[in-house]
DRENVO-673563 format. One line per field, with one value per atom (N, C-alpha, C, O): residue in one letter; x, y, z. Coordinates in Angstrom, 2 decimals. Layout:
<nodes>
code = c(A ...)
x = c(X ...)
y = c(Y ...)
z = c(Z ...)
</nodes>
This chain:
<nodes>
code = c(X X X X X X X X X X X X X X X X X X X X X X X X X X X X X X X X X X X X X X X X X X X X X X X X X X X X X X X X X X X X X X X X X X X X X X X X X X X X X X X X X X X X X X X X X X X X X X X X X X X X X X X X X X X X X X X X X X X X X X X X X X X X X X X X X X X X X X X X X X X X X X X X X X X X X X X X X X X X X X X X X X X X X X X X X X X X X X X X X X X X X X X X X X X X X X X X X X X X X X X X X X X X X X X X X X X X X X X X X X X X X X X X X X X X X X X X X X X X X X X X X X X X X X X X X X X X X X X X X X X X X X X X X X X X X X X X X X X X X X X X X X X X X X X X X X X X X X X X X X X X X X X X X X X X X X X X X X X X X X X X X X X X X X X X X X X X X X X X X X X X X X X X X X X X X X X X X X X X X X X X X X X X X X X X X X X X X X X X X X X X X X X X X X X X X X X X X X X X X X X X X X X X X X X X X X X X X X X X X X X X X X X X)
x = c(-0.59 -1.44 -1.00 0.18 -1.94 -1.64 -1.97 -1.58 -2.67 -3.04 -4.49 -5.22 -4.91 -6.30 -7.03 -6.45 -8.30 -9.10 -9.46 -10.17 -8.97 -9.20 -10.30 -10.87 -10.60 -11.62 -12.00 -11.32 -13.07 -13.46 -13.62 -13.96 -13.39 -13.57 -14.89 -15.11 -15.75 -17.07 -17.19 -16.66 -17.88 -18.24 -19.75 -20.40 -20.30 -21.74 -22.07 -21.53 -22.98 -23.41 -24.40 -24.84 -24.74 -25.68 -27.05 -27.75 -27.43 -28.74 -28.70 -29.71 -27.55 -27.43 -26.95 -26.65 -26.87 -26.39 -24.88 -24.15 -24.44 -23.01 -22.45 -23.08 -21.26 -20.60 -19.18 -18.53 -18.71 -17.34 -16.41 -16.59 -15.40 -14.44 -13.07 -12.29 -12.77 -11.45 -11.49 -12.32 -10.55 -10.31 -9.07 -8.10 -9.10 -7.97 -7.38 -8.10 -6.07 -5.40 -4.20 -3.65 -3.81 -2.64 -2.97 -4.12 -1.95 -2.16 -2.74 -3.40 -2.51 -3.09 -4.60 -5.29 -5.11 -6.55 -7.22 -8.29 -6.60 -7.26 -6.84 -7.54 -5.72 -5.25 -6.21 -6.37 -6.85 -7.77 -9.03 -9.72 -9.34 -10.54 -10.30 -11.25 -9.04 -8.75 -9.03 -8.79 -9.54 -9.90 -8.70 -7.67 -8.85 -7.94 -6.48 -6.10 -5.66 -4.21 -3.67 -2.66 -4.31 -3.82 -3.88 -2.92 -5.01 -5.14 -4.15 -3.54 -4.00 -3.04 -1.62 -0.82 -1.30 0.05 0.32 1.40 -0.63 -0.46 -0.22 0.71 -1.04 -0.87 0.45 1.11 0.85 2.11 3.30 4.21 3.31 4.41 4.41 5.47 3.24 3.15 3.67 4.44 3.26 3.74 5.24 5.93 5.73 7.17 8.02 9.07 7.56 8.34 8.10 8.88 7.05 6.73 7.72 8.16 8.08 9.07 8.50 9.25 7.20 6.58 6.41 6.36 6.32 6.17 4.75 4.60 3.75 2.35 1.74 1.01 2.01 1.55 0.04 -0.65 -0.46 -1.87 -2.01 -1.06 -3.17 -3.37 -3.17 -3.35 -2.81 -2.71 -4.11 -5.05 -4.25 -5.55 -5.56 -4.72 -6.51 -6.65 -7.95 -9.03 -7.85 -9.04 -9.96 -9.50 -11.25 -12.22 -12.19 -12.62 -11.71 -11.59 -10.59 -10.62 -9.71 -8.73 -9.28 -8.64 -10.47 -11.08 -11.73 -12.55 -11.37 -11.96 -12.94 -13.82 -12.80 -13.68 -13.73 -12.70 -14.93 -15.09 -15.69 -16.78 -14.98 -15.43 -14.76 -14.65 -14.32 -13.57 -12.23 -11.61 -11.81 -10.64 -11.06 -11.94 -10.43 -10.67 -9.55 -8.38 -9.91 -8.92 -8.77 -9.75 -7.50 -7.19 -6.65 -6.17 -6.72 -6.21 -4.72 -4.13 -4.10 -2.67 -2.02 -2.71 -0.70 0.03 0.44 0.43 0.81 1.12 2.14 1.96 3.19 4.25 3.78 4.39 2.69 2.18 1.30 0.95 0.94 0.06 0.76 0.13 2.06 2.76 2.34 1.43 2.98 2.65 2.64 1.91 3.44 3.51 4.80 5.12 5.54 6.86 6.80 7.60 5.89 5.82 5.47 6.09 4.49 4.07 5.20 5.40 5.94 7.07 8.17 8.75 8.45 9.45 9.03 9.84 7.77 7.29 7.35 7.72 6.99 7.04 8.47 8.72 9.40 10.80 11.46 12.18 11.22 11.94 11.24 11.91 9.92 9.18 8.46 8.72 7.57 6.70 7.49 7.22 8.48 9.23 10.06 10.48 10.31 11.10 10.24 10.78 8.91 8.04 8.07 8.14 8.01 7.99 6.79 5.66 7.06 6.01 5.67 4.86 6.28 5.95 6.32 5.66 7.33 7.72 6.72 6.79 5.79 4.79 3.44 2.46 3.38 2.09 1.40 0.17 2.14 1.54 1.14 0.54 1.45 1.17 -0.21 -0.60)
y = c(-16.28 -15.47 -14.01 -13.70 -13.14 -11.72 -10.92 -9.76 -11.50 -10.79 -11.01 -11.72 -10.40 -10.46 -9.23 -8.15 -9.39 -8.25 -7.49 -8.00 -6.26 -5.46 -4.43 -3.95 -4.09 -3.09 -3.21 -3.89 -2.55 -2.50 -1.04 -0.18 -0.79 0.55 0.52 -0.35 1.48 1.55 2.82 3.87 2.71 3.88 3.90 2.86 5.09 5.22 5.42 6.30 4.58 4.71 5.87 6.42 6.22 7.33 7.06 7.99 5.77 5.44 5.36 5.03 5.65 5.65 4.35 4.29 3.30 2.00 2.05 2.73 1.33 1.23 -0.03 -1.09 0.09 -1.06 -1.14 -0.12 -2.36 -2.58 -2.39 -3.02 -1.53 -1.29 -1.86 -2.13 -2.06 -2.59 -3.20 -2.85 -4.11 -4.67 -3.98 -3.79 -3.61 -2.94 -3.86 -4.56 -3.84 -4.70 -4.01 -3.08 -4.44 -3.91 -2.89 -2.49 -2.48 -1.55 -0.21 0.45 0.19 1.43 1.34 2.36 0.13 -0.08 -0.28 0.27 -1.05 -1.35 -0.45 -0.37 0.23 1.07 2.18 2.48 2.79 3.90 3.43 4.24 2.16 1.66 1.31 1.08 1.27 0.98 2.22 3.34 2.04 3.20 3.92 3.32 5.23 6.05 5.97 5.94 5.94 6.00 4.78 4.89 3.63 2.42 2.60 2.29 3.09 3.33 4.36 4.18 5.43 6.47 5.93 6.27 5.09 4.52 3.57 3.62 2.72 1.79 2.57 2.26 3.58 4.37 5.13 5.23 5.67 6.42 5.51 5.88 4.33 3.39 2.94 2.88 2.61 2.18 3.25 2.96 4.50 5.58 5.79 6.06 5.68 5.89 4.81 5.11 3.57 2.47 2.24 1.54 2.81 2.63 3.40 4.49 2.83 3.48 4.65 5.55 4.66 5.73 7.00 6.95 8.13 9.41 9.58 10.02 9.23 9.27 7.90 7.70 6.95 5.58 5.45 6.15 4.56 4.24 2.75 1.99 2.34 0.90 0.14 0.71 -1.11 -1.94 -2.05 -2.46 -1.70 -1.68 -2.76 -2.75 -3.67 -4.75 -4.51 -4.62 -4.19 -3.90 -5.11 -6.25 -4.86 -5.95 -6.76 -7.92 -6.19 -6.91 -8.05 -8.93 -8.04 -9.12 -10.29 -11.34 -10.13 -11.18 -12.21 -11.86 -13.47 -14.54 -15.39 -16.03 -15.40 -16.22 -15.66 -15.24 -15.65 -15.22 -16.36 -16.84 -16.81 -17.87 -17.65 -16.51 -18.74 -18.56 -17.88 -17.33 -17.93 -17.20 -16.45 -16.90 -15.33 -14.57 -14.93 -14.74 -15.43 -15.84 -14.72 -14.09 -14.51 -13.45 -14.04 -15.18 -13.26 -13.69 -13.39 -13.69 -12.81 -12.50 -13.06 -13.41 -13.15 -13.57 -12.34 -11.23 -12.53 -11.44 -10.46 -9.25 -10.96 -10.10 -9.16 -8.12 -9.51 -8.68 -7.54 -6.65 -7.57 -6.54 -5.21 -4.16 -5.24 -4.00 -3.47 -4.02 -2.44 -1.77 -2.72 -2.50 -3.76 -4.72 -4.57 -5.43 -3.49 -3.33 -3.40 -4.12 -2.68 -2.68 -4.05 -4.53 -4.70 -6.01 -7.02 -7.84 -6.98 -7.89 -7.60 -8.52 -6.32 -5.94 -6.46 -7.06 -6.22 -6.66 -8.17 -8.70 -8.87 -10.33 -10.83 -11.70 -10.27 -10.70 -10.32 -11.13 -9.10 -8.58 -8.81 -8.84 -8.98 -9.08 -10.42 -11.18 -10.71 -11.88 -13.18 -14.02 -13.35 -14.61 -14.81 -15.93 -13.73 -13.83 -14.18 -14.48 -14.14 -14.45 -15.95 -16.76 -16.31 -17.73 -18.42 -17.95 -19.54 -20.31 -19.87 -20.51 -18.82 -18.31 -19.30 -19.32 -20.11 -21.07 -22.20 -22.96 -22.32 -23.38 -22.87 -23.61 -21.62 -21.00 -21.71 -21.76 -22.25 -22.91 -24.34 -24.96 -24.88 -26.29 -26.50 -27.63)
z = c(-4.71 -3.89 -4.00 -3.85 -4.26 -4.42 -3.18 -3.08 -2.22 -1.01 -0.67 -1.37 0.41 0.83 0.32 0.22 -0.01 -0.42 0.86 1.72 0.97 2.17 1.98 2.96 0.75 0.49 -0.99 -1.75 -1.37 -2.77 -3.18 -2.36 -4.45 -5.00 -5.77 -6.60 -5.48 -6.11 -6.95 -6.58 -8.05 -8.85 -8.99 -9.02 -9.06 -9.23 -10.70 -11.36 -11.20 -12.59 -12.71 -11.70 -13.91 -14.14 -13.55 -13.16 -13.47 -12.91 -11.38 -10.75 -10.78 -9.33 -8.73 -7.54 -9.54 -9.05 -8.81 -9.53 -7.80 -7.52 -8.17 -8.14 -8.77 -9.37 -8.83 -8.61 -8.61 -8.15 -9.34 -10.38 -9.18 -10.25 -9.95 -10.87 -8.66 -8.30 -6.90 -6.07 -6.68 -5.35 -4.80 -5.53 -3.53 -2.90 -1.84 -1.14 -1.73 -0.78 -0.15 -0.73 1.01 1.69 2.76 2.92 3.52 4.63 4.20 5.00 2.99 2.51 2.38 2.44 2.21 2.08 3.44 3.68 4.31 5.59 6.73 7.74 6.61 7.71 8.09 9.27 7.09 7.37 8.09 8.71 8.01 8.67 10.14 10.88 10.55 11.95 12.79 12.34 13.98 14.80 15.41 15.72 15.58 16.37 16.01 14.84 17.06 16.90 16.16 15.46 16.30 15.62 14.11 13.41 13.60 12.17 11.67 10.61 12.42 12.03 12.04 11.17 13.02 13.11 11.94 11.34 11.62 10.50 9.21 8.46 8.96 7.73 7.73 6.69 8.87 8.94 8.67 7.92 9.27 9.04 7.59 6.95 7.06 5.66 4.72 3.80 4.94 4.08 4.21 3.23 5.44 5.68 5.02 4.46 5.07 4.53 3.04 2.39 2.50 1.09 0.24 0.62 -0.90 -1.75 -2.55 -2.95 -2.77 -3.55 -2.73 -1.50 -3.41 -2.73 -2.16 -1.02 -2.91 -2.47 -2.71 -3.68 -1.83 -2.08 -2.05 -1.30 -2.86 -2.93 -2.62 -2.81 -2.14 -1.93 -3.24 -4.32 -3.15 -4.34 -4.92 -4.23 -6.17 -6.85 -7.92 -8.83 -7.82 -8.79 -9.54 -8.96 -10.81 -11.62 -11.64 -11.76 -11.53 -11.49 -12.79 -12.80 -13.86 -15.12 -15.07 -15.93 -14.07 -13.91 -13.11 -13.02 -12.53 -11.72 -12.63 -13.49 -12.44 -13.25 -12.46 -13.04 -11.13 -10.30 -8.89 -8.35 -8.29 -6.91 -6.13 -6.46 -5.11 -4.21 -2.87 -2.42 -2.23 -0.99 -1.27 -0.37 -2.52 -3.01 -4.26 -5.00 -4.49 -5.72 -6.67 -6.36 -7.82 -8.82 -9.86 -10.27 -10.26 -11.21 -12.50 -12.53 -13.56 -14.86 -15.01 -16.05 -13.99 -14.00 -12.74 -11.79 -12.75 -11.56 -10.77 -11.30 -9.53 -8.61 -9.18 -9.06 -9.79 -10.28 -11.39 -11.62 -12.08 -13.16 -12.64 -13.41 -11.36 -10.81 -10.61 -10.72 -10.32 -10.03 -8.66 -8.05 -8.18 -6.91 -5.72 -4.76 -5.78 -4.69 -3.89 -3.07 -4.11 -3.49 -1.97 -1.37 -1.35 0.11 0.64 1.60 0.02 0.48 0.35 1.24 -0.75 -0.92 0.11 0.68 0.35 1.35 2.72 3.43 3.10 4.42 4.55 5.60 3.48 3.53 3.73 4.56 2.98 3.05 4.37 4.95 4.85 6.01 7.35 8.38 7.36 8.62 8.74 9.68 7.81 7.92 8.00 8.85 7.12 7.11 8.38 8.67 9.13 10.36 11.58 12.64 11.45 12.57 12.87 11.96 14.15 14.50 13.85 13.95 13.21 12.57 11.16 10.49 10.69 9.35 8.25 7.21 8.46 7.43 7.28 6.32 8.22 8.16 7.67 7.67 7.25 6.90 5.75 5.72 4.81 3.67 3.90 3.03 5.04 5.29 5.85 6.11)
</nodes>
């Protein structure tokens, strides 16, 4: 599992049609959509804890998508995507410590 799709990146073609070019995931993608102080706080914490100087949401090129259903299947594994440092850190340091987190896959 590489994450949840939190947003999509669209480009406009010359004929005016919009096409999906990438799937975006992580707090950098969904934080800006949260209202008011909550959205600003999520983005501020994400930027502060992220290892990059100007972090961007995890971007998965639509060319890597092999199937769209209840799950989006990719032609690569999570480790090949890159830019997953924050998500891996959060999973290791925060998510796994939450009560019941060890049963999430069951």
